N, C-alpha and C positions, 0 to 999 in steps of 0.2 A: 254870220260868225265864221271866223277863220278856223277851219277844222284842224289845222296843223300848228296852231299857235305855240303849243308847248313842246312840240317834238324837235329833235335835233335838225339843224339845217345842213345843207350840202357840205359846208366847211367844217362840220363837227362841233358847232356851237349851239348852246341854248342861250339866246340873247348874247351877252358878253362872256358867258361862262363856257368852259369846255376847251376844245382845241387839242392839239397834240404837241406839248412842249417836251421834246425828247432829245437825248444826245444823238449826234449825227450817226453813230454806229447802229442805232435802232431804226433809223428812217426806213431802210429797205424792208425790215420786218413789219413795221406798221403799215407801210404802203401795200405790202403783200396781203396782210390781214384785212385791210380795208376792202381791197378788191375781192378777196375770197368771200368775206362775210356778205357783201352785197349780192354776189352771184348765188352763193350756196344756200343762204337762209330761205330763199323763196323757191328753191328747186323742189318740185313735187316729190322726188325720191328722198331728199333730205327730210322734208316735212313728214313723209310717211314713216321713215325709220325713227325719227325723233318722237313722233306721237305714239308709235307702237311701243317703244321702250318706256315712255311715260306711263302708258297704260299697263303693260304686262310686267315691267320691272319695278317701276316706282309705285304703282298702285293708284294712279290718277283715274278719274277726277277725285281730288280730295273733297270730303264732304263739306257742305255748307250747313252747319248745325244751328238750329234755333235754340239758344241757351235760355230755357224758361225761367230758371231761378235768378240768373244774372239779369235778365230782362226785367223781372219783377222788382229787383233791387234798384234799378236805375230808371224805371218807369217808361220804358220804350221797348222796341223789339230789337234784340241784339242777336245777330247771326255770327257765328265763329267760322272763319275759313280755316279748316284744319290741316294746315301744312305740316303740323307735327306728326301726322299719320303717314307721311311719305316714308319710303324706304330710306334709311339713314337718319330719320328723325327731324328733318327740316326742309325748307324750301330750296336749299343749296343744290340739291341733286338735279333740279330742273335745268339750271344753267350749266352745271358740270357735264351733263350728258350732251347738251347741244354743242358746247364748245369742243368736247372731245371728238364728237362726230366731225366737226369742222376741221380739227387738227389732223385727223386721219385722212380726210380728203385733201389736205394740204401736204400730205406725205411726211408729217412730223412724227418722230418715234419717241421723243422724250417730253413729258409734260412737267412743268413746274407750277407751283401755286403758293400763295401766302395764306395763312389762316390765323384767326384770333381766337375765337371760341373753340376752334377745332372742327366745327361742322362742315365748313367748306373743304378743309383738309381731308376729312373722312369721305365726303362726297367725291372729291377728286380721286383719292386713292381707290375708291370703289369702282368708278367708271374706268380708270386705267387698268385695273385688274380685269374688268369685264371685256375691255377691248384690246388687251394684250400690249399696253403701252408702259414704258418705264416712267416712274413717278418720283419726284422730289418735292417735299413740302417744307417751306420755311415758316418757322413759328417762333415767336418771342419766348425766351427762356422763362419769363414770368408767367406767360400764358400756359406754357408746357407744364409748369408746376400745378397751376390751378385747374387744368383740364387734362389730368393724367390719363383718365380712361380713354379719351379721344386719341391721345398720343399712342397708346397701346393698340387701339383699333387700327390706326393708320399703319403701324408697324406690322400688325397681323395681316393686313391687306397687301403687304409687300412694298410699302412706300419707304423711302429714305427720308427721315425727319431731321432737318437741320435746324439747330437752335440759333436764333438771332440774339446776339449778346451785346449789341450796341444800344445806346440810349436807355429808354425805360424797359427795353426787352419785351415790347408788346407788339401789337399789330402794325403800327407805323414802321417799326424797325424791321419786321418781317417783310413788308413791302419793299423797303429800301434794299434789303439783301437779295430778294428775289430779282429785282430790277438789275442790280449789279451783276448777278449771275447771268441773267439773260443777255446783257451787253457782250459778255465774252463767249457765249454759247448759242448765238442767235441762229446759226445755220440749221441745226437739227432740232431746236427746242421750241416748244410752244408754251407761252405763259398764259395759264388759265386763271384769269382774274375772277375772284369770287363775288365782287360787289360792283355797284354801278359807278365805279371810280376809274381813275387812270386816263391815259390818252385816248382820244377818239381813235378807233370806233368802240372801245370797250363799254363806256356807259350806255350807249344805244344798243349794242349787241346784247348785253346782260339784261337790259330792260325788255327787249323783244323776246328773248328766250324765257324770261320769267312771266311775260304777259299772258301765258297760259292760265295764270291765276285769275286775272280779271276777265279773261274770256269765259272761264268756267263760272265765275260769279254772275255774269250776265245771264247765262243759261239757267243757272240754279235759282237765281232770284225770280226769273220768269216763272219757273215751276212753282216756287213757294208763294210768291206775292202777286203774280200776274203782271209784273212790270220788271224791266231788266236793269233798273238802277236803284241804289239806296239813297237815303238822305245824307248819310255820313259814311265815309270810309276811314278806318283808323288803322295805322300800322306804326311799328317802331322803325327808326332810322339810325344806322351807324354809318355805313357807306351808302346803303340804300337799295339793296337788291330785292328784298321781300316787298318793300313799299312800292318800288318801281313796278313790280308784277301786279300788285294790288290796284294801283291807280291808273295803269297804262291806258286802258280803254275809256277811262272817265276823265282824263285830263282836261279835255275841252268841253265837258258837260257841266255847265255852271250850276245845274240843279243839285249836283253832288258836292257836299262840303268835305274837304280833305283835311284830316287831322293827323299830324305826325308827332310822334313822341321820341325825344332823344334822351341820351343819358345825362341826367342832371348831376350825377355823382353826389358830392357832399353839399352841393348848392351853387347857384350862379355867382354868388359873391365870394366864393372860395376859388383857389386855383386848382381844385380837384373836381373837374367837371369835363363833360364831353359834349356840351350844348353848343355845337358848331353853328347851327342855323340862327341861334339867338345871339351868340357872342362873336362869331367869326368875322374876319375881315377878308377882302379879296386878295388872293395870293395864288401863286402856282405851287401845287403840291402833287407829286407823283404823276406828272405829265399832263395835268389839266389845270385850267384857271378856275378856281372855286372859292368857297368860303373856308377859312382856316382859323382856328383859335391860335393867336400869336402872342409871343412874349413882346416886351417893349422894343426889343431890337429887331422885330419882324420874323424871328425864327419861329417855327411851329412849337406851340406849347405842348408839354406832355399831357395828353388827355387822360382823364380818369373816369371810369364807371365801374360799378360792381359787376356789370355785365361785360365779359371779355369780348363780345361781338360788337359792342358799342363804343369802346374806348379808342376812338380814332379822331385825330385832331382836325380832319377835313370832313368833307361830305361830297357825294356825287354832284357834278355840275348841274344836273337837272334840278336838284333841290335848292342850290344857290339861286337859280333862276326863279323857281316857284316861290321861294321866300321873298325875293326882291319884288316880284309881281303881285305879292299878297294873294296868291292862289291857294295857299295852305295856311292852316292855323297850327302853330308849333308850340308844344309844351315840353319843358325840361322836367323829366320825372326823376326825383331824387332816389337814392338807393333804398331808403326806408319805405318810400311810397311804392317802389317796384316790388319789394318783398311783401308788403301788405296786400298788393293787388294779386300777387301769385297765390298767397294763402287764401284769399277770398275766392278765386276761381276754383282752387282745389277743393275747398269746402262746399261751394255751391254747386259745382258741376262735375266734380270727380275728374278734373283734368289738371295735371301738374305741368305748367308751361315753362318753357325756357326763360331764363332771366331777361333775355332780349325782349321776348313777347310780353313779359310782365310790365315792361315800360308802356307798351300800347294799352294794356289793361288799366294801368295807372292813370291814363288820360280820361277814363270814363267819369271819374268823380269831379273832373274839372269842367265838364260840359253840362249845360242845362238842357236836357232833352224834353221834347213834347211827347205825349202819349202816342201820337201818330207816327213818330219817327222810326224809320227802319235803318239800323246801323249794321255795317259789316266790319268786323274786326279780324285782322289776320293773326292767328296764332302761328307764328313763323317756325317755332320749334318746340320740341318736348323737353321737359325738365330733368331727364335722367342725368345729363352731364353736369347739372348744377346742384345736385343733392348735397354735396359737402358744404356749399355756400349757404343753402337754405338751413342746413342743420346747425351752422355756426351762428345763426340768428335765433335767439331763444323765442319760443312761442309767446 
């Protein structure tokens, strides 16, 4: 078995997907970043500082919790990887800390980032404060309205929050405006991408920094089950950072079935969806060749999902490749299915999940499990930020 079959190659591609399709002005930045990340990520002093902060500041390892009542409901053993218990409430902090440490080593003083649900924005603002770096967050105006609390948190943490007012004023537009800003401020600015998207080396770097999740799953399953792999891994995908972290160490282990849930929105047959892996066509978006939901003229479609972290018209290039190679089973979870799954987890286990994670939970009813199956599902974030949306759906 080729152990590296699903990892990025030396040219920054997963099969035909990936690469770095960028304006000439950003070439030096990307080359500098590529060189730095390859050197720095493996340095013992970087790893030590990174893991110490993950432990003492973030609160890792996050628990792997055997959800008894949920397991009973679905007739198998379901473990929840509790990324919702991290400082700032989601998996986003893992990657933000790693990239901020890298930026400091590169001598950058100003960090910019894009955010959809606001979790990556909050995580980035948090680590910038921690490390004394200037911080600017680009966020779609639509998302700013529906994630007001996260906007206020970012401001309280000292970040400058810039509304993206083009297009549908959501995540796609925030990425566009962050990239435009970076083009004209590339000397002193580091672009801290929050998901496994963008030009190489970002998808691989984000996956590697988030792989602390699957590293912990291996150890924790060994303690719980006496074996270090599950039968199923389940995670939600927008751009794909929590999923990348969940599956990283299991990509080449064919014993493990990988199930990914994306934002179905109002349904696959409507134009209000974010089901990129199921509906996307090959195209370049935000610096990499990947799958993108497109209009008839080839322009990216405005994606829609009830979850602001999933309404992205593209997906990380790793997922385009995994979909093409049929390494993953993909489900589009509609808005109402996600709400129902969130209520179910809340009532059965006393855990209110983020809307993003609720899509992963929504995949459970679509799979026929055996009583002997061990399932690990990543709860990527907590639901505090989504209470207004939950309240707007009558019980």
